[in-house]
Z-matrix of the N, CA and C atoms (Angstrom, degrees):
N
C 1 1.477
C 2 1.572 1 106.82
N 3 1.247 2 117.14 1 141.78
C 4 1.433 3 122.46 2 179.75
C 5 1.480 4 110.93 3 -124.11
N 6 1.323 5 120.77 4 151.12
C 7 1.433 6 121.03 5 176.88
C 8 1.536 7 105.67 6 -113.11
N 9 1.293 8 114.76 7 137.51
C 10 1.458 9 121.68 8 -176.45
C 11 1.547 10 112.27 9 -143.91
N 12 1.260 11 119.09 10 102.48
C 13 1.516 12 123.67 11 179.14
C 14 1.536 13 111.41 12 43.89
N 15 1.317 14 115.42 13 60.41
C 16 1.448 15 119.68 14 176.96
C 17 1.491 16 119.06 15 73.81
N 18 1.369 17 111.09 16 11.69
C 19 1.470 18 115.00 17 179.43
C 20 1.505 19 110.01 18 -119.87
N 21 1.299 20 116.98 19 146.29
C 22 1.498 21 118.64 20 172.83
C 23 1.485 22 107.69 21 -99.08
N 24 1.268 23 115.15 22 132.15
C 25 1.454 24 123.00 23 177.45
C 26 1.505 25 110.97 24 -120.35
N 27 1.332 26 115.18 25 125.78
C 28 1.418 27 120.97 26 176.79
C 29 1.490 28 108.11 27 -114.05
N 30 1.333 29 116.09 28 147.86
C 31 1.489 30 120.08 29 -175.42
C 32 1.482 31 110.07 30 -105.01
N 33 1.293 32 116.92 31 143.05
C 34 1.469 33 124.03 32 177.11
C 35 1.490 34 114.83 33 94.88
N 36 1.323 35 116.98 34 131.89
C 37 1.454 36 123.99 35 -179.12
C 38 1.550 37 111.12 36 -57.66
N 39 1.292 38 116.27 37 -46.22
C 40 1.516 39 117.19 38 -177.21
C 41 1.477 40 109.29 39 -66.67
N 42 1.240 41 120.22 40 -40.79
C 43 1.459 42 121.32 41 -179.51
C 44 1.613 43 109.78 42 -67.76
N 45 1.288 44 115.72 43 -34.13
C 46 1.426 45 118.53 44 175.80
C 47 1.525 46 112.04 45 -67.38
N 48 1.280 47 118.29 46 -41.89
C 49 1.504 48 119.79 47 177.89
C 50 1.582 49 109.04 48 -68.33
N 51 1.269 50 116.89 49 -39.26
C 52 1.477 51 118.70 50 175.96
C 53 1.524 52 113.05 51 -61.56
N 54 1.284 53 114.39 52 -41.51
C 55 1.501 54 120.48 53 -179.46
C 56 1.529 55 108.60 54 -71.25
N 57 1.369 56 117.86 55 -43.37
C 58 1.438 57 119.01 56 176.52
C 59 1.474 58 112.45 57 -60.38
N 60 1.279 59 122.10 58 -37.97
C 61 1.450 60 123.80 59 175.33
C 62 1.448 61 112.99 60 -65.57
N 63 1.289 62 121.22 61 -38.13
C 64 1.452 63 121.79 62 175.25
C 65 1.582 64 109.50 63 -61.57
N 66 1.212 65 118.51 64 -43.12
C 67 1.513 66 122.24 65 -179.93
C 68 1.473 67 109.82 66 -68.54
N 69 1.357 68 118.71 67 -37.73
C 70 1.448 69 122.45 68 178.27
C 71 1.487 70 110.45 69 -62.43
N 72 1.346 71 117.49 70 -49.00
C 73 1.473 72 123.87 71 -176.79
C 74 1.526 73 109.21 72 -61.92
N 75 1.343 74 119.12 73 -36.79
C 76 1.413 75 123.07 74 179.87
C 77 1.603 76 108.69 75 -70.53
N 78 1.283 77 116.82 76 -36.51
C 79 1.465 78 122.96 77 179.15
C 80 1.522 79 108.58 78 -62.20
N 81 1.359 80 117.63 79 -46.83
C 82 1.408 81 121.16 80 178.21
C 83 1.488 82 112.22 81 -61.53
N 84 1.315 83 118.45 82 -44.30
C 85 1.433 84 125.04 83 175.37
C 86 1.564 85 111.06 84 -54.78
N 87 1.273 86 114.39 85 -47.50
C 88 1.499 87 119.43 86 -179.26
C 89 1.523 88 111.60 87 -62.59
N 90 1.307 89 116.24 88 -39.54
C 91 1.515 90 117.71 89 176.12
C 92 1.487 91 112.08 90 -64.41
N 93 1.333 92 118.32 91 -40.41
C 94 1.427 93 120.58 92 176.89
C 95 1.548 94 109.72 93 -61.65
N 96 1.333 95 115.65 94 -42.31
C 97 1.445 96 120.64 95 177.62
C 98 1.534 97 113.37 96 -60.19
N 99 1.356 98 114.73 97 -39.63
C 100 1.441 99 119.76 98 174.77
C 101 1.504 100 111.72 99 -59.56
N 102 1.299 101 114.58 100 -48.32
C 103 1.473 102 119.52 101 -178.29
C 104 1.520 103 111.96 102 -61.16
N 105 1.340 104 117.43 103 -41.03
C 106 1.452 105 124.65 104 178.27
C 107 1.481 106 109.33 105 -61.88
N 108 1.293 107 119.67 106 -47.32
C 109 1.482 108 123.46 107 -176.59
C 110 1.513 109 108.64 108 -67.07
N 111 1.400 110 118.94 109 -35.95
C 112 1.407 111 118.73 110 179.98
C 113 1.562 112 110.43 111 -61.97
N 114 1.307 113 116.50 112 -41.24
C 115 1.477 114 120.16 113 -179.16
C 116 1.531 115 110.24 114 -65.22
N 117 1.355 116 116.65 115 -24.81
C 118 1.455 117 119.05 116 179.66
C 119 1.579 118 111.62 117 -94.80
N 120 1.333 119 116.47 118 9.30
C 121 1.466 120 119.56 119 -176.62
C 122 1.523 121 115.38 120 63.12
N 123 1.327 122 116.64 121 23.31
C 124 1.474 123 120.72 122 175.49
C 125 1.566 124 105.97 123 -91.79
N 126 1.246 125 115.26 124 78.07
C 127 1.493 126 118.99 125 -172.26
C 128 1.466 127 114.80 126 -64.31
N 129 1.346 128 118.20 127 -43.74
C 130 1.499 129 120.50 128 179.98
C 131 1.523 130 108.94 129 -58.61
N 132 1.332 131 117.96 130 -47.06
C 133 1.430 132 120.66 131 -177.08
C 134 1.587 133 110.06 132 -68.96
N 135 1.314 134 114.94 133 -39.33
C 136 1.488 135 117.38 134 177.88
C 137 1.511 136 113.57 135 -59.91
N 138 1.394 137 116.19 136 -47.77
C 139 1.416 138 121.20 137 -178.14
C 140 1.539 139 109.94 138 -68.97
N 141 1.342 140 119.13 139 -38.91
C 142 1.462 141 120.70 140 177.74
C 143 1.497 142 112.84 141 -63.33
N 144 1.370 143 117.77 142 -45.85
C 145 1.430 144 119.07 143 179.22
C 146 1.577 145 114.44 144 -67.95
N 147 1.328 146 115.42 145 -28.81
C 148 1.451 147 119.01 146 172.87
C 149 1.546 148 111.62 147 -62.61
N 150 1.317 149 114.86 148 -46.14
C 151 1.447 150 121.75 149 177.54
C 152 1.514 151 109.72 150 -61.13
N 153 1.306 152 116.47 151 -42.94
C 154 1.485 153 119.00 152 -176.61
C 155 1.500 154 110.75 153 -68.63
N 156 1.311 155 117.71 154 -32.77
C 157 1.482 156 121.92 155 -178.80
C 158 1.544 157 107.41 156 -65.02
N 159 1.287 158 117.41 157 -40.99
C 160 1.473 159 120.11 158 -179.90
C 161 1.521 160 111.23 159 -70.23
N 162 1.322 161 115.10 160 -42.48
C 163 1.448 162 120.30 161 176.49
C 164 1.545 163 114.39 162 -55.31
N 165 1.345 164 112.75 163 -48.41
C 166 1.438 165 118.97 164 -179.56
C 167 1.565 166 112.46 165 -70.19
N 168 1.314 167 114.92 166 -36.85
C 169 1.465 168 119.13 167 177.22
C 170 1.551 169 110.18 168 -61.21
N 171 1.330 170 114.17 169 -47.45
C 172 1.510 171 118.81 170 -176.64
C 173 1.547 172 108.17 171 -67.27
N 174 1.340 173 118.68 172 -36.74
C 175 1.447 174 121.57 173 178.87
C 176 1.574 175 108.25 174 -66.83
N 177 1.317 176 118.19 175 -36.72
C 178 1.426 177 119.59 176 178.37
C 179 1.519 178 110.51 177 -60.94
N 180 1.308 179 115.12 178 -39.84
C 181 1.454 180 120.71 179 -179.83
C 182 1.529 181 111.46 180 -72.15
N 183 1.337 182 117.62 181 -33.60
C 184 1.487 183 122.42 182 174.37
C 185 1.518 184 107.60 183 -61.71
N 186 1.347 185 117.69 184 -45.31
C 187 1.481 186 118.74 185 -179.61
C 188 1.488 187 111.06 186 -62.79
N 189 1.295 188 119.04 187 -41.50
C 190 1.472 189 121.66 188 179.59
C 191 1.485 190 111.15 189 -63.49
N 192 1.345 191 118.13 190 -46.87
C 193 1.430 192 122.16 191 -173.13
C 194 1.490 193 114.24 192 -83.54
N 195 1.368 194 116.72 193 -37.74
C 196 1.406 195 121.25 194 -174.19
C 197 1.528 196 118.49 195 -111.60
N 198 1.354 197 112.44 196 -12.27
C 199 1.479 198 117.75 197 179.34
C 200 1.510 199 111.33 198 79.41
N 201 1.343 200 117.59 199 12.36
C 202 1.469 201 120.05 200 -177.23
C 203 1.588 202 105.17 201 -163.46
N 204 1.274 203 112.93 202 168.21
C 205 1.399 204 119.60 203 175.40
C 206 1.511 205 114.19 204 -139.51
N 207 1.340 206 119.40 205 144.67
C 208 1.390 207 124.58 206 -178.34
C 209 1.505 208 109.52 207 -77.76
N 210 1.343 209 119.16 208 135.31
C 211 1.440 210 124.57 209 178.42
C 212 1.493 211 110.46 210 -88.45
N 213 1.385 212 114.48 211 69.54
C 214 1.436 213 120.98 212 -178.83
C 215 1.543 214 108.14 213 -138.02
N 216 1.312 215 119.36 214 168.67
C 217 1.436 216 124.66 215 179.77
C 218 1.557 217 109.24 216 -113.91
N 219 1.287 218 116.21 217 1.51
C 220 1.473 219 121.43 218 -178.86
C 221 1.534 220 109.08 219 -80.75
N 222 1.339 221 117.04 220 103.92
C 223 1.426 222 123.03 221 -175.12
C 224 1.507 223 113.64 222 -67.61
N 225 1.342 224 117.97 223 -28.30
C 226 1.411 225 121.03 224 174.93
C 227 1.465 226 112.87 225 -65.15
N 228 1.319 227 116.66 226 -45.60
C 229 1.471 228 123.40 227 177.84
C 230 1.559 229 108.54 228 -59.56
N 231 1.325 230 116.32 229 -49.83
C 232 1.468 231 121.11 230 178.88
C 233 1.478 232 111.29 231 -57.43
N 234 1.352 233 118.28 232 -45.33
C 235 1.483 234 121.87 233 179.32
C 236 1.543 235 109.90 234 -61.95
N 237 1.303 236 117.70 235 -42.65
C 238 1.460 237 118.08 236 -178.59
C 239 1.507 238 110.96 237 -66.84
N 240 1.388 239 118.09 238 -32.77
C 241 1.468 240 119.24 239 -179.73
C 242 1.597 241 109.67 240 -62.60
N 243 1.329 242 116.77 241 -29.04
C 244 1.450 243 118.80 242 -178.34
C 245 1.542 244 111.45 243 -100.77
N 246 1.312 245 116.96 244 12.73
C 247 1.487 246 120.45 245 177.68
C 248 1.495 247 111.81 246 60.72
N 249 1.293 248 116.36 247 42.11
C 250 1.449 249 121.30 248 179.70
C 251 1.556 250 109.18 249 -65.61
N 252 1.347 251 115.86 250 154.34
C 253 1.496 252 116.47 251 177.25
C 254 1.508 253 111.20 252 -75.86
N 255 1.305 254 117.50 253 166.18
C 256 1.367 255 124.25 254 -177.00
C 257 1.540 256 114.03 255 -51.02
N 258 1.306 257 119.37 256 -41.50
C 259 1.456 258 124.60 257 -178.10
C 260 1.528 259 109.40 258 -62.00
N 261 1.288 260 117.64 259 -43.94
C 262 1.508 261 121.51 260 177.02
C 263 1.485 262 111.02 261 -66.10
N 264 1.283 263 118.20 262 -39.80
C 265 1.516 264 120.91 263 176.26
C 266 1.550 265 109.77 264 -63.58
N 267 1.321 266 116.68 265 -42.25
C 268 1.481 267 122.67 266 -179.68
C 269 1.526 268 109.08 267 -63.22
N 270 1.301 269 119.14 268 -46.24
C 271 1.425 270 121.49 269 -179.88
C 272 1.559 271 110.40 270 -67.68
N 273 1.273 272 115.59 271 -36.95
C 274 1.508 273 118.38 272 178.18
C 275 1.459 274 110.38 273 -64.08
N 276 1.289 275 121.00 274 -34.14
C 277 1.368 276 123.53 275 -179.83
C 278 1.572 277 111.27 276 -69.07
N 279 1.277 278 117.01 277 -31.71
C 280 1.522 279 121.91 278 176.15
C 281 1.567 280 109.31 279 -77.48
N 282 1.277 281 119.71 280 -29.05
C 283 1.448 282 120.05 281 -173.95
C 284 1.561 283 110.85 282 -88.71
N 285 1.305 284 117.51 283 -30.13
C 286 1.507 285 121.97 284 -172.73
C 287 1.514 286 113.47 285 -53.78
N 288 1.309 287 119.86 286 -43.19
C 289 1.505 288 120.41 287 -178.67
C 290 1.491 289 115.35 288 -53.99
N 291 1.337 290 114.78 289 -29.83
C 292 1.456 291 118.92 290 -173.37
C 293 1.524 292 113.21 291 -68.70
N 294 1.296 293 117.34 292 -13.06
C 295 1.502 294 119.51 293 175.15
C 296 1.506 295 106.75 294 -66.18
N 297 1.303 296 119.74 295 -40.78
C 298 1.458 297 124.06 296 -179.16
C 299 1.509 298 113.87 297 -86.54
N 300 1.327 299 118.92 298 -48.49
C 301 1.396 300 118.35 299 -170.25
C 302 1.572 301 114.76 300 -70.02
N 303 1.345 302 114.92 301 -18.16
C 304 1.434 303 117.21 302 177.77
C 305 1.495 304 112.46 303 -91.04
N 306 1.314 305 118.37 304 -3.68
C 307 1.498 306 120.42 305 -174.49
C 308 1.571 307 114.99 306 -110.28
N 309 1.359 308 113.24 307 -27.40
C 310 1.465 309 114.09 308 -169.77
C 311 1.485 310 108.47 309 -116.95
N 312 1.304 311 117.18 310 130.13
C 313 1.496 312 123.05 311 -178.51
C 314 1.469 313 112.79 312 -66.80
N 315 1.359 314 118.75 313 -25.03
C 316 1.471 315 118.54 314 -174.23
C 317 1.562 316 110.77 315 -86.82
N 318 1.340 317 117.79 316 -2.07
C 319 1.489 318 119.62 317 172.24
C 320 1.540 319 106.48 318 -90.03
N 321 1.301 320 114.69 319 109.21
C 322 1.467 321 120.19 320 -175.42
C 323 1.534 322 113.58 321 -97.91
N 324 1.268 323 113.67 322 70.06
C 325 1.523 324 119.95 323 174.48
C 326 1.491 325 106.45 324 -120.63
N 327 1.322 326 113.44 325 121.31
C 328 1.525 327 117.12 326 -177.96
C 329 1.565 328 107.14 327 -96.35
N 330 1.323 329 111.90 328 158.44
C 331 1.436 330 119.00 329 176.91
C 332 1.519 331 105.93 330 -154.80
N 333 1.310 332 114.45 331 161.03
C 334 1.462 333 118.54 332 -177.13
C 335 1.532 334 111.86 333 -117.07
N 336 1.290 335 116.58 334 179.34
C 337 1.454 336 123.88 335 -177.98
C 338 1.560 337 111.40 336 -58.62
N 339 1.296 338 118.06 337 -38.04
C 340 1.472 339 123.38 338 178.03
C 341 1.511 340 110.87 339 -64.40
N 342 1.266 341 115.17 340 -43.25
C 343 1.528 342 119.50 341 177.72
C 344 1.510 343 111.61 342 -64.63
N 345 1.290 344 116.53 343 -43.03
C 346 1.466 345 120.78 344 179.71
C 347 1.549 346 108.51 345 -67.58
N 348 1.256 347 119.01 346 -40.57
C 349 1.471 348 124.46 347 175.51
C 350 1.583 349 107.48 348 -56.31
N 351 1.297 350 115.88 349 -45.22
C 352 1.500 351 117.92 350 179.49
C 353 1.516 352 110.03 351 -61.02
N 354 1.365 353 117.88 352 -42.07
C 355 1.454 354 122.74 353 -175.87
C 356 1.533 355 108.31 354 -65.36
N 357 1.282 356 114.72 355 -36.64
C 358 1.561 357 117.43 356 177.73
C 359 1.485 358 108.69 357 -68.20
N 360 1.311 359 118.29 358 -43.60
C 361 1.470 360 117.51 359 178.08
C 362 1.523 361 113.82 360 -66.84
N 363 1.292 362 117.61 361 -35.84
C 364 1.502 363 121.00 362 172.36
C 365 1.466 364 110.72 363 -60.90
N 366 1.355 365 114.22 364 -44.49
C 367 1.471 366 118.96 365 178.02
C 368 1.529 367 114.32 366 -59.01
N 369 1.326 368 113.97 367 -42.51
C 370 1.424 369 122.95 368 175.82
C 371 1.537 370 111.33 369 -58.30
N 372 1.283 371 116.10 370 -42.36
C 373 1.452 372 120.80 371 179.95
C 374 1.541 373 113.00 372 -66.50
N 375 1.319 374 114.62 373 -38.71
C 376 1.493 375 119.00 374 174.89
C 377 1.490 376 108.82 375 -65.78
N 378 1.287 377 118.78 376 -44.70
C 379 1.481 378 118.85 377 -178.13
C 380 1.550 379 111.35 378 -65.41
N 381 1.301 380 116.80 379 -31.15
C 382 1.495 381 117.55 380 179.75
C 383 1.549 382 106.99 381 -69.34
N 384 1.319 383 121.83 382 -37.45
C 385 1.368 384 127.49 383 175.35
C 386 1.512 385 110.99 384 -59.41
N 387 1.378 386 115.71 385 -53.38
C 388 1.413 387 124.18 386 179.18
C 389 1.596 388 110.05 387 -56.75
N 390 1.248 389 115.72 388 -46.10
C 391 1.514 390 121.93 389 177.62
C 392 1.530 391 110.77 390 -51.57
N 393 1.312 392 116.13 391 -47.51
C 394 1.471 393 121.45 392 178.08
C 395 1.528 394 113.09 393 -63.77
N 396 1.302 395 115.17 394 -38.19
C 397 1.483 396 119.00 395 -179.56
C 398 1.459 397 111.47 396 -75.49
N 399 1.387 398 121.53 397 -23.99
C 400 1.445 399 122.27 398 -176.40
C 401 1.522 400 107.99 399 -77.93
N 402 1.298 401 120.66 400 -19.69
C 403 1.466 402 123.10 401 -177.65
C 404 1.543 403 112.57 402 -72.62
């Protein structure tokens, strides 16, 4: 494994597919965690894990397609790196802010259960697209 300007680069197709699969499995787990937390009214955790699910899914696709992934949390940038369609980029733009607003107390943006439910549905849609692309 090599590091290059904030990117992780792995060598070899088999290793890339193995690494992509690890990231994909973690993405699916994070989406399940988001759904579980939504049911328990743990909105911060639900929204955060939904964002993380999309981030890890897009990084899994970056690894498959590019052999590396960008060490960023900007889902739009990650989506563009894998040539995602407009709908996935649009959803990524709506999901991205939840990385910050769920983690830091000085970010005063409120949201309700309906909005978090939408973020989870949007994340699920992005993961469905990634799943098709990984095949």
